[in-house]
N, C-alpha and C positions, 0 to 999 in steps of 0.2 A: 239632844240627850242630856241627862242629868250630869252636873259637874259642880265643883266647889269653886267659889270666887275668893281669891286670896290676894291681899296687897303684895306687891313685888318684894318688899323687904322681908315678908314672912314665907315666901314661896318655897324656898329650899327646905325649911323645917317642916312645913305642911306636907310637901311632897314625900319627904322621908317617912312621916307618920302614915301616910296613905299606903306607901309601899310596904311598910312593916305590918300593917293590918290587912294586907292583900286586897286593898280597895282601890288601887291605882290601875286604871284601864290602859294597858300598854298598846292596845290595838288602834288608838287614836292619838293625833298630835295635839298637845296642849295649845291653848290660845293665849296670846298676849295682847291686851287692849288697854291703852292709856297706862294707868298705874296698877293694873290688876292682871293676875294670871289665872286662867281657868283650867282646872285639871279634871279630865273625864273620870268618872268613878263607876264602880260596878254595882254598889248597893248603898243603902241609906247610911247617913253619917250625921253626927251632931254639928258639923260645920255648916255654914250657910250654903244652901244648894240652889242653883239656878239652872235654866235650860239654855243650851247653846248647840250650834251645829259644828261638828268637828270633821276634819279630813281623816279618813282611815289610812293607816300606814300600810303601804303596799309591800308585802313580804316577797322578796325575791326567792325563787327556788334555789335550794342549796344542794340538791342531789340529782344524779342522772335520772332516777325514777320519776322525780317531780317534773323535770323538763321534758323527758321523752315519753311521758304518759300519752297514750293515744297515737304515738308516732312509731313506736317499736313495741312488739309483743311484750306486755308487761312482765310476764313470768320469766322472760329471757334477758331482761336488762341486767347487765353486770352490777353486782351489789358492792364490789370493792375493787381496789387496785393498789399497786405497790408504787412507791415513789423513790427513785434513785436520783439524787441531785435534783435536776429540774425535768427529769423524764418520768412520765407516768407509764407504768407497764400494766396492761389490762388483758384479761382473758375474755375473748368474745366467742360465744357458741357458734358453731358452724351454721346453725339455722338462721342466724341474723347477720351473717358476714356482709350482706348487701348494705347493712346500716353502719358499717364500721367507720366510715368517714364522718357521718353524722354524730356518732358516739364520740369520736375523737375531738371534733370541733366543739361539741357540747362540754366536754371535760376541760378543754382550754378556756372556755368562757366562764366556767365556774371557779377555776383555780388559777389565779394570776401568777402564782409561783411556778406553774408548769408551762414549759415551752415546747415540749415534744411529747407526743402520745404514741406509744408503740404497743402493738398487740403481740401476745405470745404466739409464735408461729411453729413452735415445737416444744416438746418436753425437755427437761434437763437430760443430756445424753453425753456419751463418750467419756474418755479418761478425764477430761477437764470439767465435766459437769456443767456444760454451757448449753444455751438454748438459742434458737433463731428468733429474731424480733423483726417485725414489719412495722415501719412508721406509717401511721394512718392520719396524723394531723400534726401541725406545727412545723418547727424547723427540721431540715433534712440532715440530721446528725444523730449519732448514737453515743458520743463521748460526752461526759458530764463531770461535774465536781460535786461530790456528796459531802455534806457537813454533818458531823456528829461528835459528841464527846470532846469538843475543843480541837478537832482535827478536820482537815480537808482531804478528801480522797478522790483523786482523778481516776476514771475508769471508763470502760465500754462494757455495759452489762450484757452485751451479746457475746463477747469474747472472754469475759472473766466472770467466774462465779462470785456473786456478792449478795448478801441478804441484809437490807436495812433493818429488818425486823429483829436482828440480833444486837442492835445498839444497846438495849437494856442489859442483855447478857454480858456484853463487853464491859459495860459499866460495873456490873457485879464482880467480874474478874478483877478489874482495876482496883476495886475497894478491898480486895483480899491481899494484894501484893505488898510485901514488906520492903523496907529500904535495902539496897545492895543485893537484891536477888539476881541470879543469872537464870534467864528464862529461854526455853526453846518453844517456838511455835511451829509445829508441823503443819503443812498445807496452808501456808500463810497468805496466799492470794495476793490481792493488791495492797496488803499491809494493814488491814484494819486493827488486828490485835497487836502486832508489834508497835505500830505507830501510836495507837491510843495509850498503850502501856508506857511508852517512852515519854509522851506528852503529859501524862497525868499521874505518874508515880516516880519514886526514886530508885527504880530498878537500876542495877549496875550495868547489865548488858542483856540485850534481847537478840536472839538469832531466829530468823525466819527462813523456812525452806519451802519452795513452791516449784512444782513441776511444769506448770503452764508458762511458757516463755512470755506470752502477752501479759499475763497477770504480773509476772516478775518485773517486766519492763515498767508497768504502771507503778508497782511498789517502789522501784528505784526512783521514779519521778516524785512519788509522794514523800520520800525521805527528804528530798530537797524542798518540796512545797511546804513541809511542816518544820523544816530546819532542825531535824533531830540527828544526834551524833552517836548515840549509843546503840544503834541497831545495825546488824549485819545481815544481809540477805543473800541467799544462795538459790540458784536456779537448777533444779534437778530432782531426782527421786530421793526421798528421805532415806530409803534403805541404803543408798550409795553415799549420800552426802553426810548424814549424821555420824556414822562410825568414824569418818575421817576427821571430825572436828576435835576428837580427843578431849572432850569436855564432859563433866558431870553437871547436871542442872538442878537448881533448887525448885523449879516449877516447869511443867511441860503441858502445853495445850495441844489437844488433838481434835480440832474442829472439822472432822470429816465423818459425819454421822453414819454413812452407809457402810464404811469398811474400817473405821478407826481401830476396832478391836484387833484387826490383823497386825497392827503395828505396836501392840502392847509389849511383845518381847523386846523390840528395839527401844521402846521408852524405858523399860526396866534396865536395859543395858547401860543407858546413860544417866541413870538415877543414882543417888546415894541414899543412905538411911535418912528418912524424913522428907524426901522429895515429894512434892504434891503434884498429882496428875489430874487434869480435867479432860475426860473422854466424853465425846458426844455420840449419841445414838438415836435412831428412830425407833419408837416402840408404840405398840397398841396400848391403850390405857390399862387393859387387864393385865399386861405384863410388867407394869411399873409398880414397884422397883425391882422385883425379883429377877427378871431377865437380865438387866444390866449388871446387877451385882454378881450374878452367875458368870457372866462373860468375863468380868474382871478377876474373880476368884479362880476361874479355870486356869488363868495364866499366872496370876500373882496371889497365891493362896493366903499370904499373910497381909494382904492389903487392908489398911484401916479405912473404912468408909466414913467420909466426913459429911457428905451432903449429896442429895439427889434433887435436881431442880428441873422443872418443866420450862423449856425456853421457847414455847410457842407451839401452835398446832400446825402440823405438816399436811395433814389431810383428815377427813372425817374419822374420828376415833383414834388418830395416830399423832404422836407428839415428838418433837425434838427434845431430848433429855440430856442433861449433863450430869455425870457422876464425878464428884470430887473425892479423891482418896489419896492416902499417903503410903509410901512403901518403906 
């Protein structure tokens, strides 16, 4: 095939020009012979052109669809998955459950950072919003350490609710926090909000309240794991714990999208003038922003709306939304 013959000492500059002009053929491996380099090209050039045989670069498949084509019904191959630490969590349609081991092993082969593949064996359910997981490939464990925003979070994604997709949202909240704030995190889980705030801001004190004893246990471990000192964690119902704290907060986070609005009266009770509240909700696109504003105004008529942010898609046409407002 056609290529340009270049002295070694000019190879880098010529290669750069070929790439900039979109004339470098990345499908083949350049040749080096004696004092010359041969670069495969796509079309004519003013440089000296010769004919050479080149080895084609073998492209390794990078997706489940590529690897499993003709092995699993193509329209049912999972398109995506969630990664918590080194555990991949994937949804496998009932129609292809006989292929779950193959799918799991394929995922391990494609992603070296993944050590466990688990399939969703139930929907989120119960008071703690947890779901059953079934390991289909890799190591036989469900505990992992997830890294994000300069912190490490130890957890079991089967017994504790945790969404890695909210990492960007947690970063957004971090960037809003001012020095010396006293912050309440309702429904604090394994500690992603309290600990990322402690590690990345100059907040004075962060209090987290979580009803799930297993999540609370991991949160306590995560305080030690991340060596943070200005976080206090309580295991219990926020309705019972928060009034006993006898504190007013500068900022309150309410990351429980399904029922957070029910706790607005409690949030108001422990707020002062100027307290900023972040309440999360699940909404259909057509209801954004009116519905979430209405929910806040029904309880806190004088609330000043600061921002409304989509924090990711929950299901087709439905989004997780955060409303930031002050009281």
